[in-house]
N, C-alpha and C positions, 0 to 999 in steps of 0.2 A: 477597392478595399483600402482603408487607411494603412499606410506603412506603419508597422508596429514600433519600429525604432524611433521614427520621427514623432509619433504620438507620445511615446514614453518620455522623449526629451522635452516635448512641450509641456508635459505635466510635471516635469522635475523629477521623474522616477528614476532610481538607480539602485543596484544591488549593494547591499552592505558589504563592507570589506574589512577583514582583519587577518592577522597571521594564523594559519592553521596549525594545530598541534601535530607532531609526528605521529605516525600510525603504528608504532610498536608498543604493544603492552599497555597496562593501566597507568594513568598518570594523574598527578596533581590533585587539587582540591575536589574536583568532581568525583574521582575515585574514592577519596577518603570519605566524602559525604555519604556515598552509597554504602560503604562498609559500615558506617556508623548510624545509618538510618536517617540522616539529616538530608534535606533536599539541597542540591548544588546550586550555586549562583548561576545566573543566566549565562549561557555560552554564547560567544559572538559568532556571527556568520564566518565561515572560513574564507580565506582568500582563494582566488581562482588557481586551480591546480592543473595537472596534465589532462585537460579535457579535450574535447573535439573529436573522440572516436565516433565512427559512424555505423560500426557493425560489430557483432559478435563473430566468433569463429563459426564454422558450419554447425547448424543446429542439430539436435538429436531428437528422437522420439522413443517413448516407451509405453507399452500397455499398462495401464494403472486403473484398476477398477473399472468404472463406467466409461473410461475415456482412453484414447491414445494421446498422451500428453507430449507436446512439443516444448523443448526447453534448450537453453543455452547452458554450457558448462565450461568453467575456467578454473585453473589452479590444479595442483597435484591431486591425483586420484586418492591418495591416502591422507590427504590433509582433513583437518577438522571441518565438517560440512556446515555450510551456511546456505539457507534457502531464502532467497529474496522474492517478495511477492508484490506485484504491481496492483494499481488501482484502476479506477475508471474515471475518464476515458483515456486510458494509457496502455502500455504494453511492456514487454521486457526491456525495451530501450530505456525506460526510466533508470535502469541500472547499468547502462553501457559504460559509464565512467566508474561507478562503485565497484563493479565486479573485478576489474583488473587491479584496483587498489587492494582489495582483499586477497585476490590470488597471489599478488606479490608478497603478501605477508604469510603465505603458506596455506591458506584456506581453500577448501574445495567449494566453489561457489555454483549453486544451481539456480537458474532463473527460469521458471516455468510460465508458459502462457496459461492463464486461468481459463476455465471452461467458457467456450464461445469466443475465444480470442485466438488470433493468429493460427498456427499450425495444430493447435489442440482440436481433436475431434471426438465425438461420441462414437463408441463402438457399434451401437445399435440405433437404427432409425426409430425404434419403438420407445427409447428412453425419453422420459419427460424432460423437456428443456427447462430445468428448474434452477433458479438463481438464488434460492434462499441460503441464509448464511451457513447453516450446518452442512449443506450439501457441498458447497465450495471448500469448506475446511476439510471435509472428509476426502475430497479430491487430493489434497496435499498429503494426508496420511497414506492414501493409496500410492501416491508417488514415492513417498519415503519407503514403503514396503517393496515396491517394484525395484527400487535402486538399492535395496538391502541396507537402508540407513536406520538404525536403531534410534538415534536421537540426532538433533541439529539445532543450530541457532536459527531462529525464525525471525525474519526482519521484513517489515512491510509498511505500506501506507494505504489509506483509503480501503477498498475491498481487501487489500493484501494485509493490512494491519488487523482488520477484523478477523480475518481467517487465522492469523497468528495468535491473536488473543484467545480465540476459541480453542485452538489446539493447546495453548498453554494452560487454559482453565480446565478443560475436560480430559486432556491426555498429557499431563505435565511430564510423564516419563518419556515422551517423545521430544520435548523441548529443552535443550540445554540452557538456553538464554533467549531473551526476547527483546526486540527493538520495535516499538509501536508508535508510529507518528500519529499524533492526536489522542494518545492515551487509551482509555478503555472504550472500545467501539462496539461492543457486543450489543445487538439490537434487542430491545424489549418491545414487543408488539403493543402491549397495553399502554406503556408510556408514550409510544409513537402516535397514539390516537389523540394526545393532548396537544393543543395549539401552543406554539412558541411565540416569542416576541416578533412583531412584525418584521423588524429588520433582519432577524435570523430567518424567518420564513422566506423572505425575499431571495436569500442566497440559494434556497432549495427549489427555485422555480421549475427546474427541469424534472424534479421528482413528480411534482403535480402535473406537468405537461404529459409525462409518460403515463399517468393514470387515465388519459383520454385516448380516444381512437386516433385523434390527429397526431398525438405524440407517438403512437405505435407506428403509424404510417410514415412519419418523418424518419424514424429509425430504420425502417425498411427501405427507404429511398436513399440511394448512395450519395447523391449530391446534397440533399438536406441533412443526412447524418454527418457528412464531412463538415458542413458549415456550422451545424449545432456543436459538434465536439470542438471545433476550432474556437468558437465563441467561448466555450468553457475554459479552455486553455488560456485565452487572453485574459479572462475576468478573475480566475482563481489564482493566477500567478502574475499579479500586476507588475512585478519588478523583474521578471525573467525575460531577458532579451534573446529569445530563441528565434531561429530563422524558419522560413517555410519548409526547407528541406527536412528539418528536425521533426516538424509536425507530420509531414507527408510520409516519413519513414515509419512513424508509429500508425498512422491512419491505415496502412495496408492490413494491420491486424484487425481492423473493424469490418473487413470484408469476408470474415468467417461466416459460413452459412447459418450459424446458430446465434450470431451476435445479437441481432435485434430481439430475438426471443428471450435470450438470457438476460439482457439488460432490462427489458420491459417487465419480465417476471420479477427480477430482483427488487425493482423500486415499487411495483404494485404489491408485492408480498409485505414489504416493509410497512406499508399503509393499510395492511389488512384487506387489500382489495383483490388479492389473488390467494388461492389456497396453496399451502405447502403439501408435501407428500408425507403419507402416514409413516413411512420408513424412518423419517427424521424427527418425529414427534418426540421420542424419548430424549433426544439431545436438546430440542428446543425447550422442553420443560425444564431441563437443568439449566439452560442459559437464561431462562426467564427469572431465575433466582439470583441473577448477577453474581456468579461464583467468583470468589477471590482468586487472583493469580499469585502463585507463590514462587515461580521460577524467578532467577535473576533478571531484572528488567531495566532498560533505559527508555524513557519515554521522551519523544521530541515534540514540541509544538512550534509551528511556523507562524511568525509574527504577522505576515501579510496574507495568511490563508484565511478566507472568510468563514471557514467552518471550525477554526480553532476556538474552543470554549474559553471564556474568561477565567482568570484566577491563577494563571501560571502553573497549571497542573493540579491545583488544589481541589478541583471539582471531582477528579477521579483518583486522587491519592489513596483513598481507603480500599480501593480494589486491588492494590498491589502490596502483598504481604512479605515478599522476600527481599533480598538485597536490591536496592533501587536507586536510580538516579534520574533527574528530570533536567532537560535543557530546552531553552527557548532559542530559536534561530532568528536573529534580527534580519529584517529585510527579505525574508524568504517566503515563497508562496506555497501552494498545495503540493506540487510535485517535488517533494523534498529531496529524494535521491538524485534527481537529475539537476536540480537547481543548486544543491549543496552536497556534491558527492563526497568530499573529504569529511564533512561533518557527519554524514550518514555512516561512512566507513569507520570513522572513529568510534561512533556509538556501538557499532557491531563488535569491534574489538574490546571496547570497555565492557560491554554486557558479558562477553564471553569470559572476562576475567573477574567479574564481580564474585 
């Protein structure tokens, strides 16, 4: 295998660097623009902070709806709750540096494994291994109920941002504020039937691979799944100089017995190649109408993420009707909270104060 560090240097790739803002309270032009409804100027990528943590404190479990959810928790028990939601192919360690930053500011930070990941398990073997968007979002509502949380700041990327968007749109009373990497990520099945520009389609190659039996078999094979997910890490975060140990720590979450089934169903459902469940139809019908999100929101775009839509947030600006701020992170790829933890934590704190 080509050494990632050597390969990155050969291409002249390097993470952007600038001084990060302190993490206490709302600040500066970004906060002012959010309060007046104007879009903020592009935010620079933060400088490297106190990173390098390798683990959370001992993980917890709680029965929540259809699942027993495994999760990490940091910060004071009576602090303002923040739920951080990971994407695919990632796990809770995307927030291993974000969570302590927020906990140090007095937040109660909860980082759950999504269904099919890590220590999260289905309670019943008879439950459909369903990866559709509303099912995953409802898992988080069930988690909040199980933990006695009436409302929380929701912050996520990829699958996690989509789940947070859905909760903010359909159950705004449960969402105090929102941080969404990539903006408005609610899936519209009808729109997803339309072809995109070839360069955009190429970035989604694995979605089409998973629509085949070859793709399903690859996800069920431990070695092929390992190499496929590692390839995605390398390609969607081209400036992130992570080491093998960082990937392997997360890859253990992919050994969940339901992982392959959840991932395959998620991507096939998005392309209308797999059925959803009837119980979720009312929510999917509401989501098909692209409901506006009115809770205070900070959206983040990663400059080097191949899935970031053009337009510096303008493509989805009309979906956010409340206090709002948008930031683009220079030199950052897809796994925003792990690549730029200070900027992500800053966005959570600012969203909570909009």
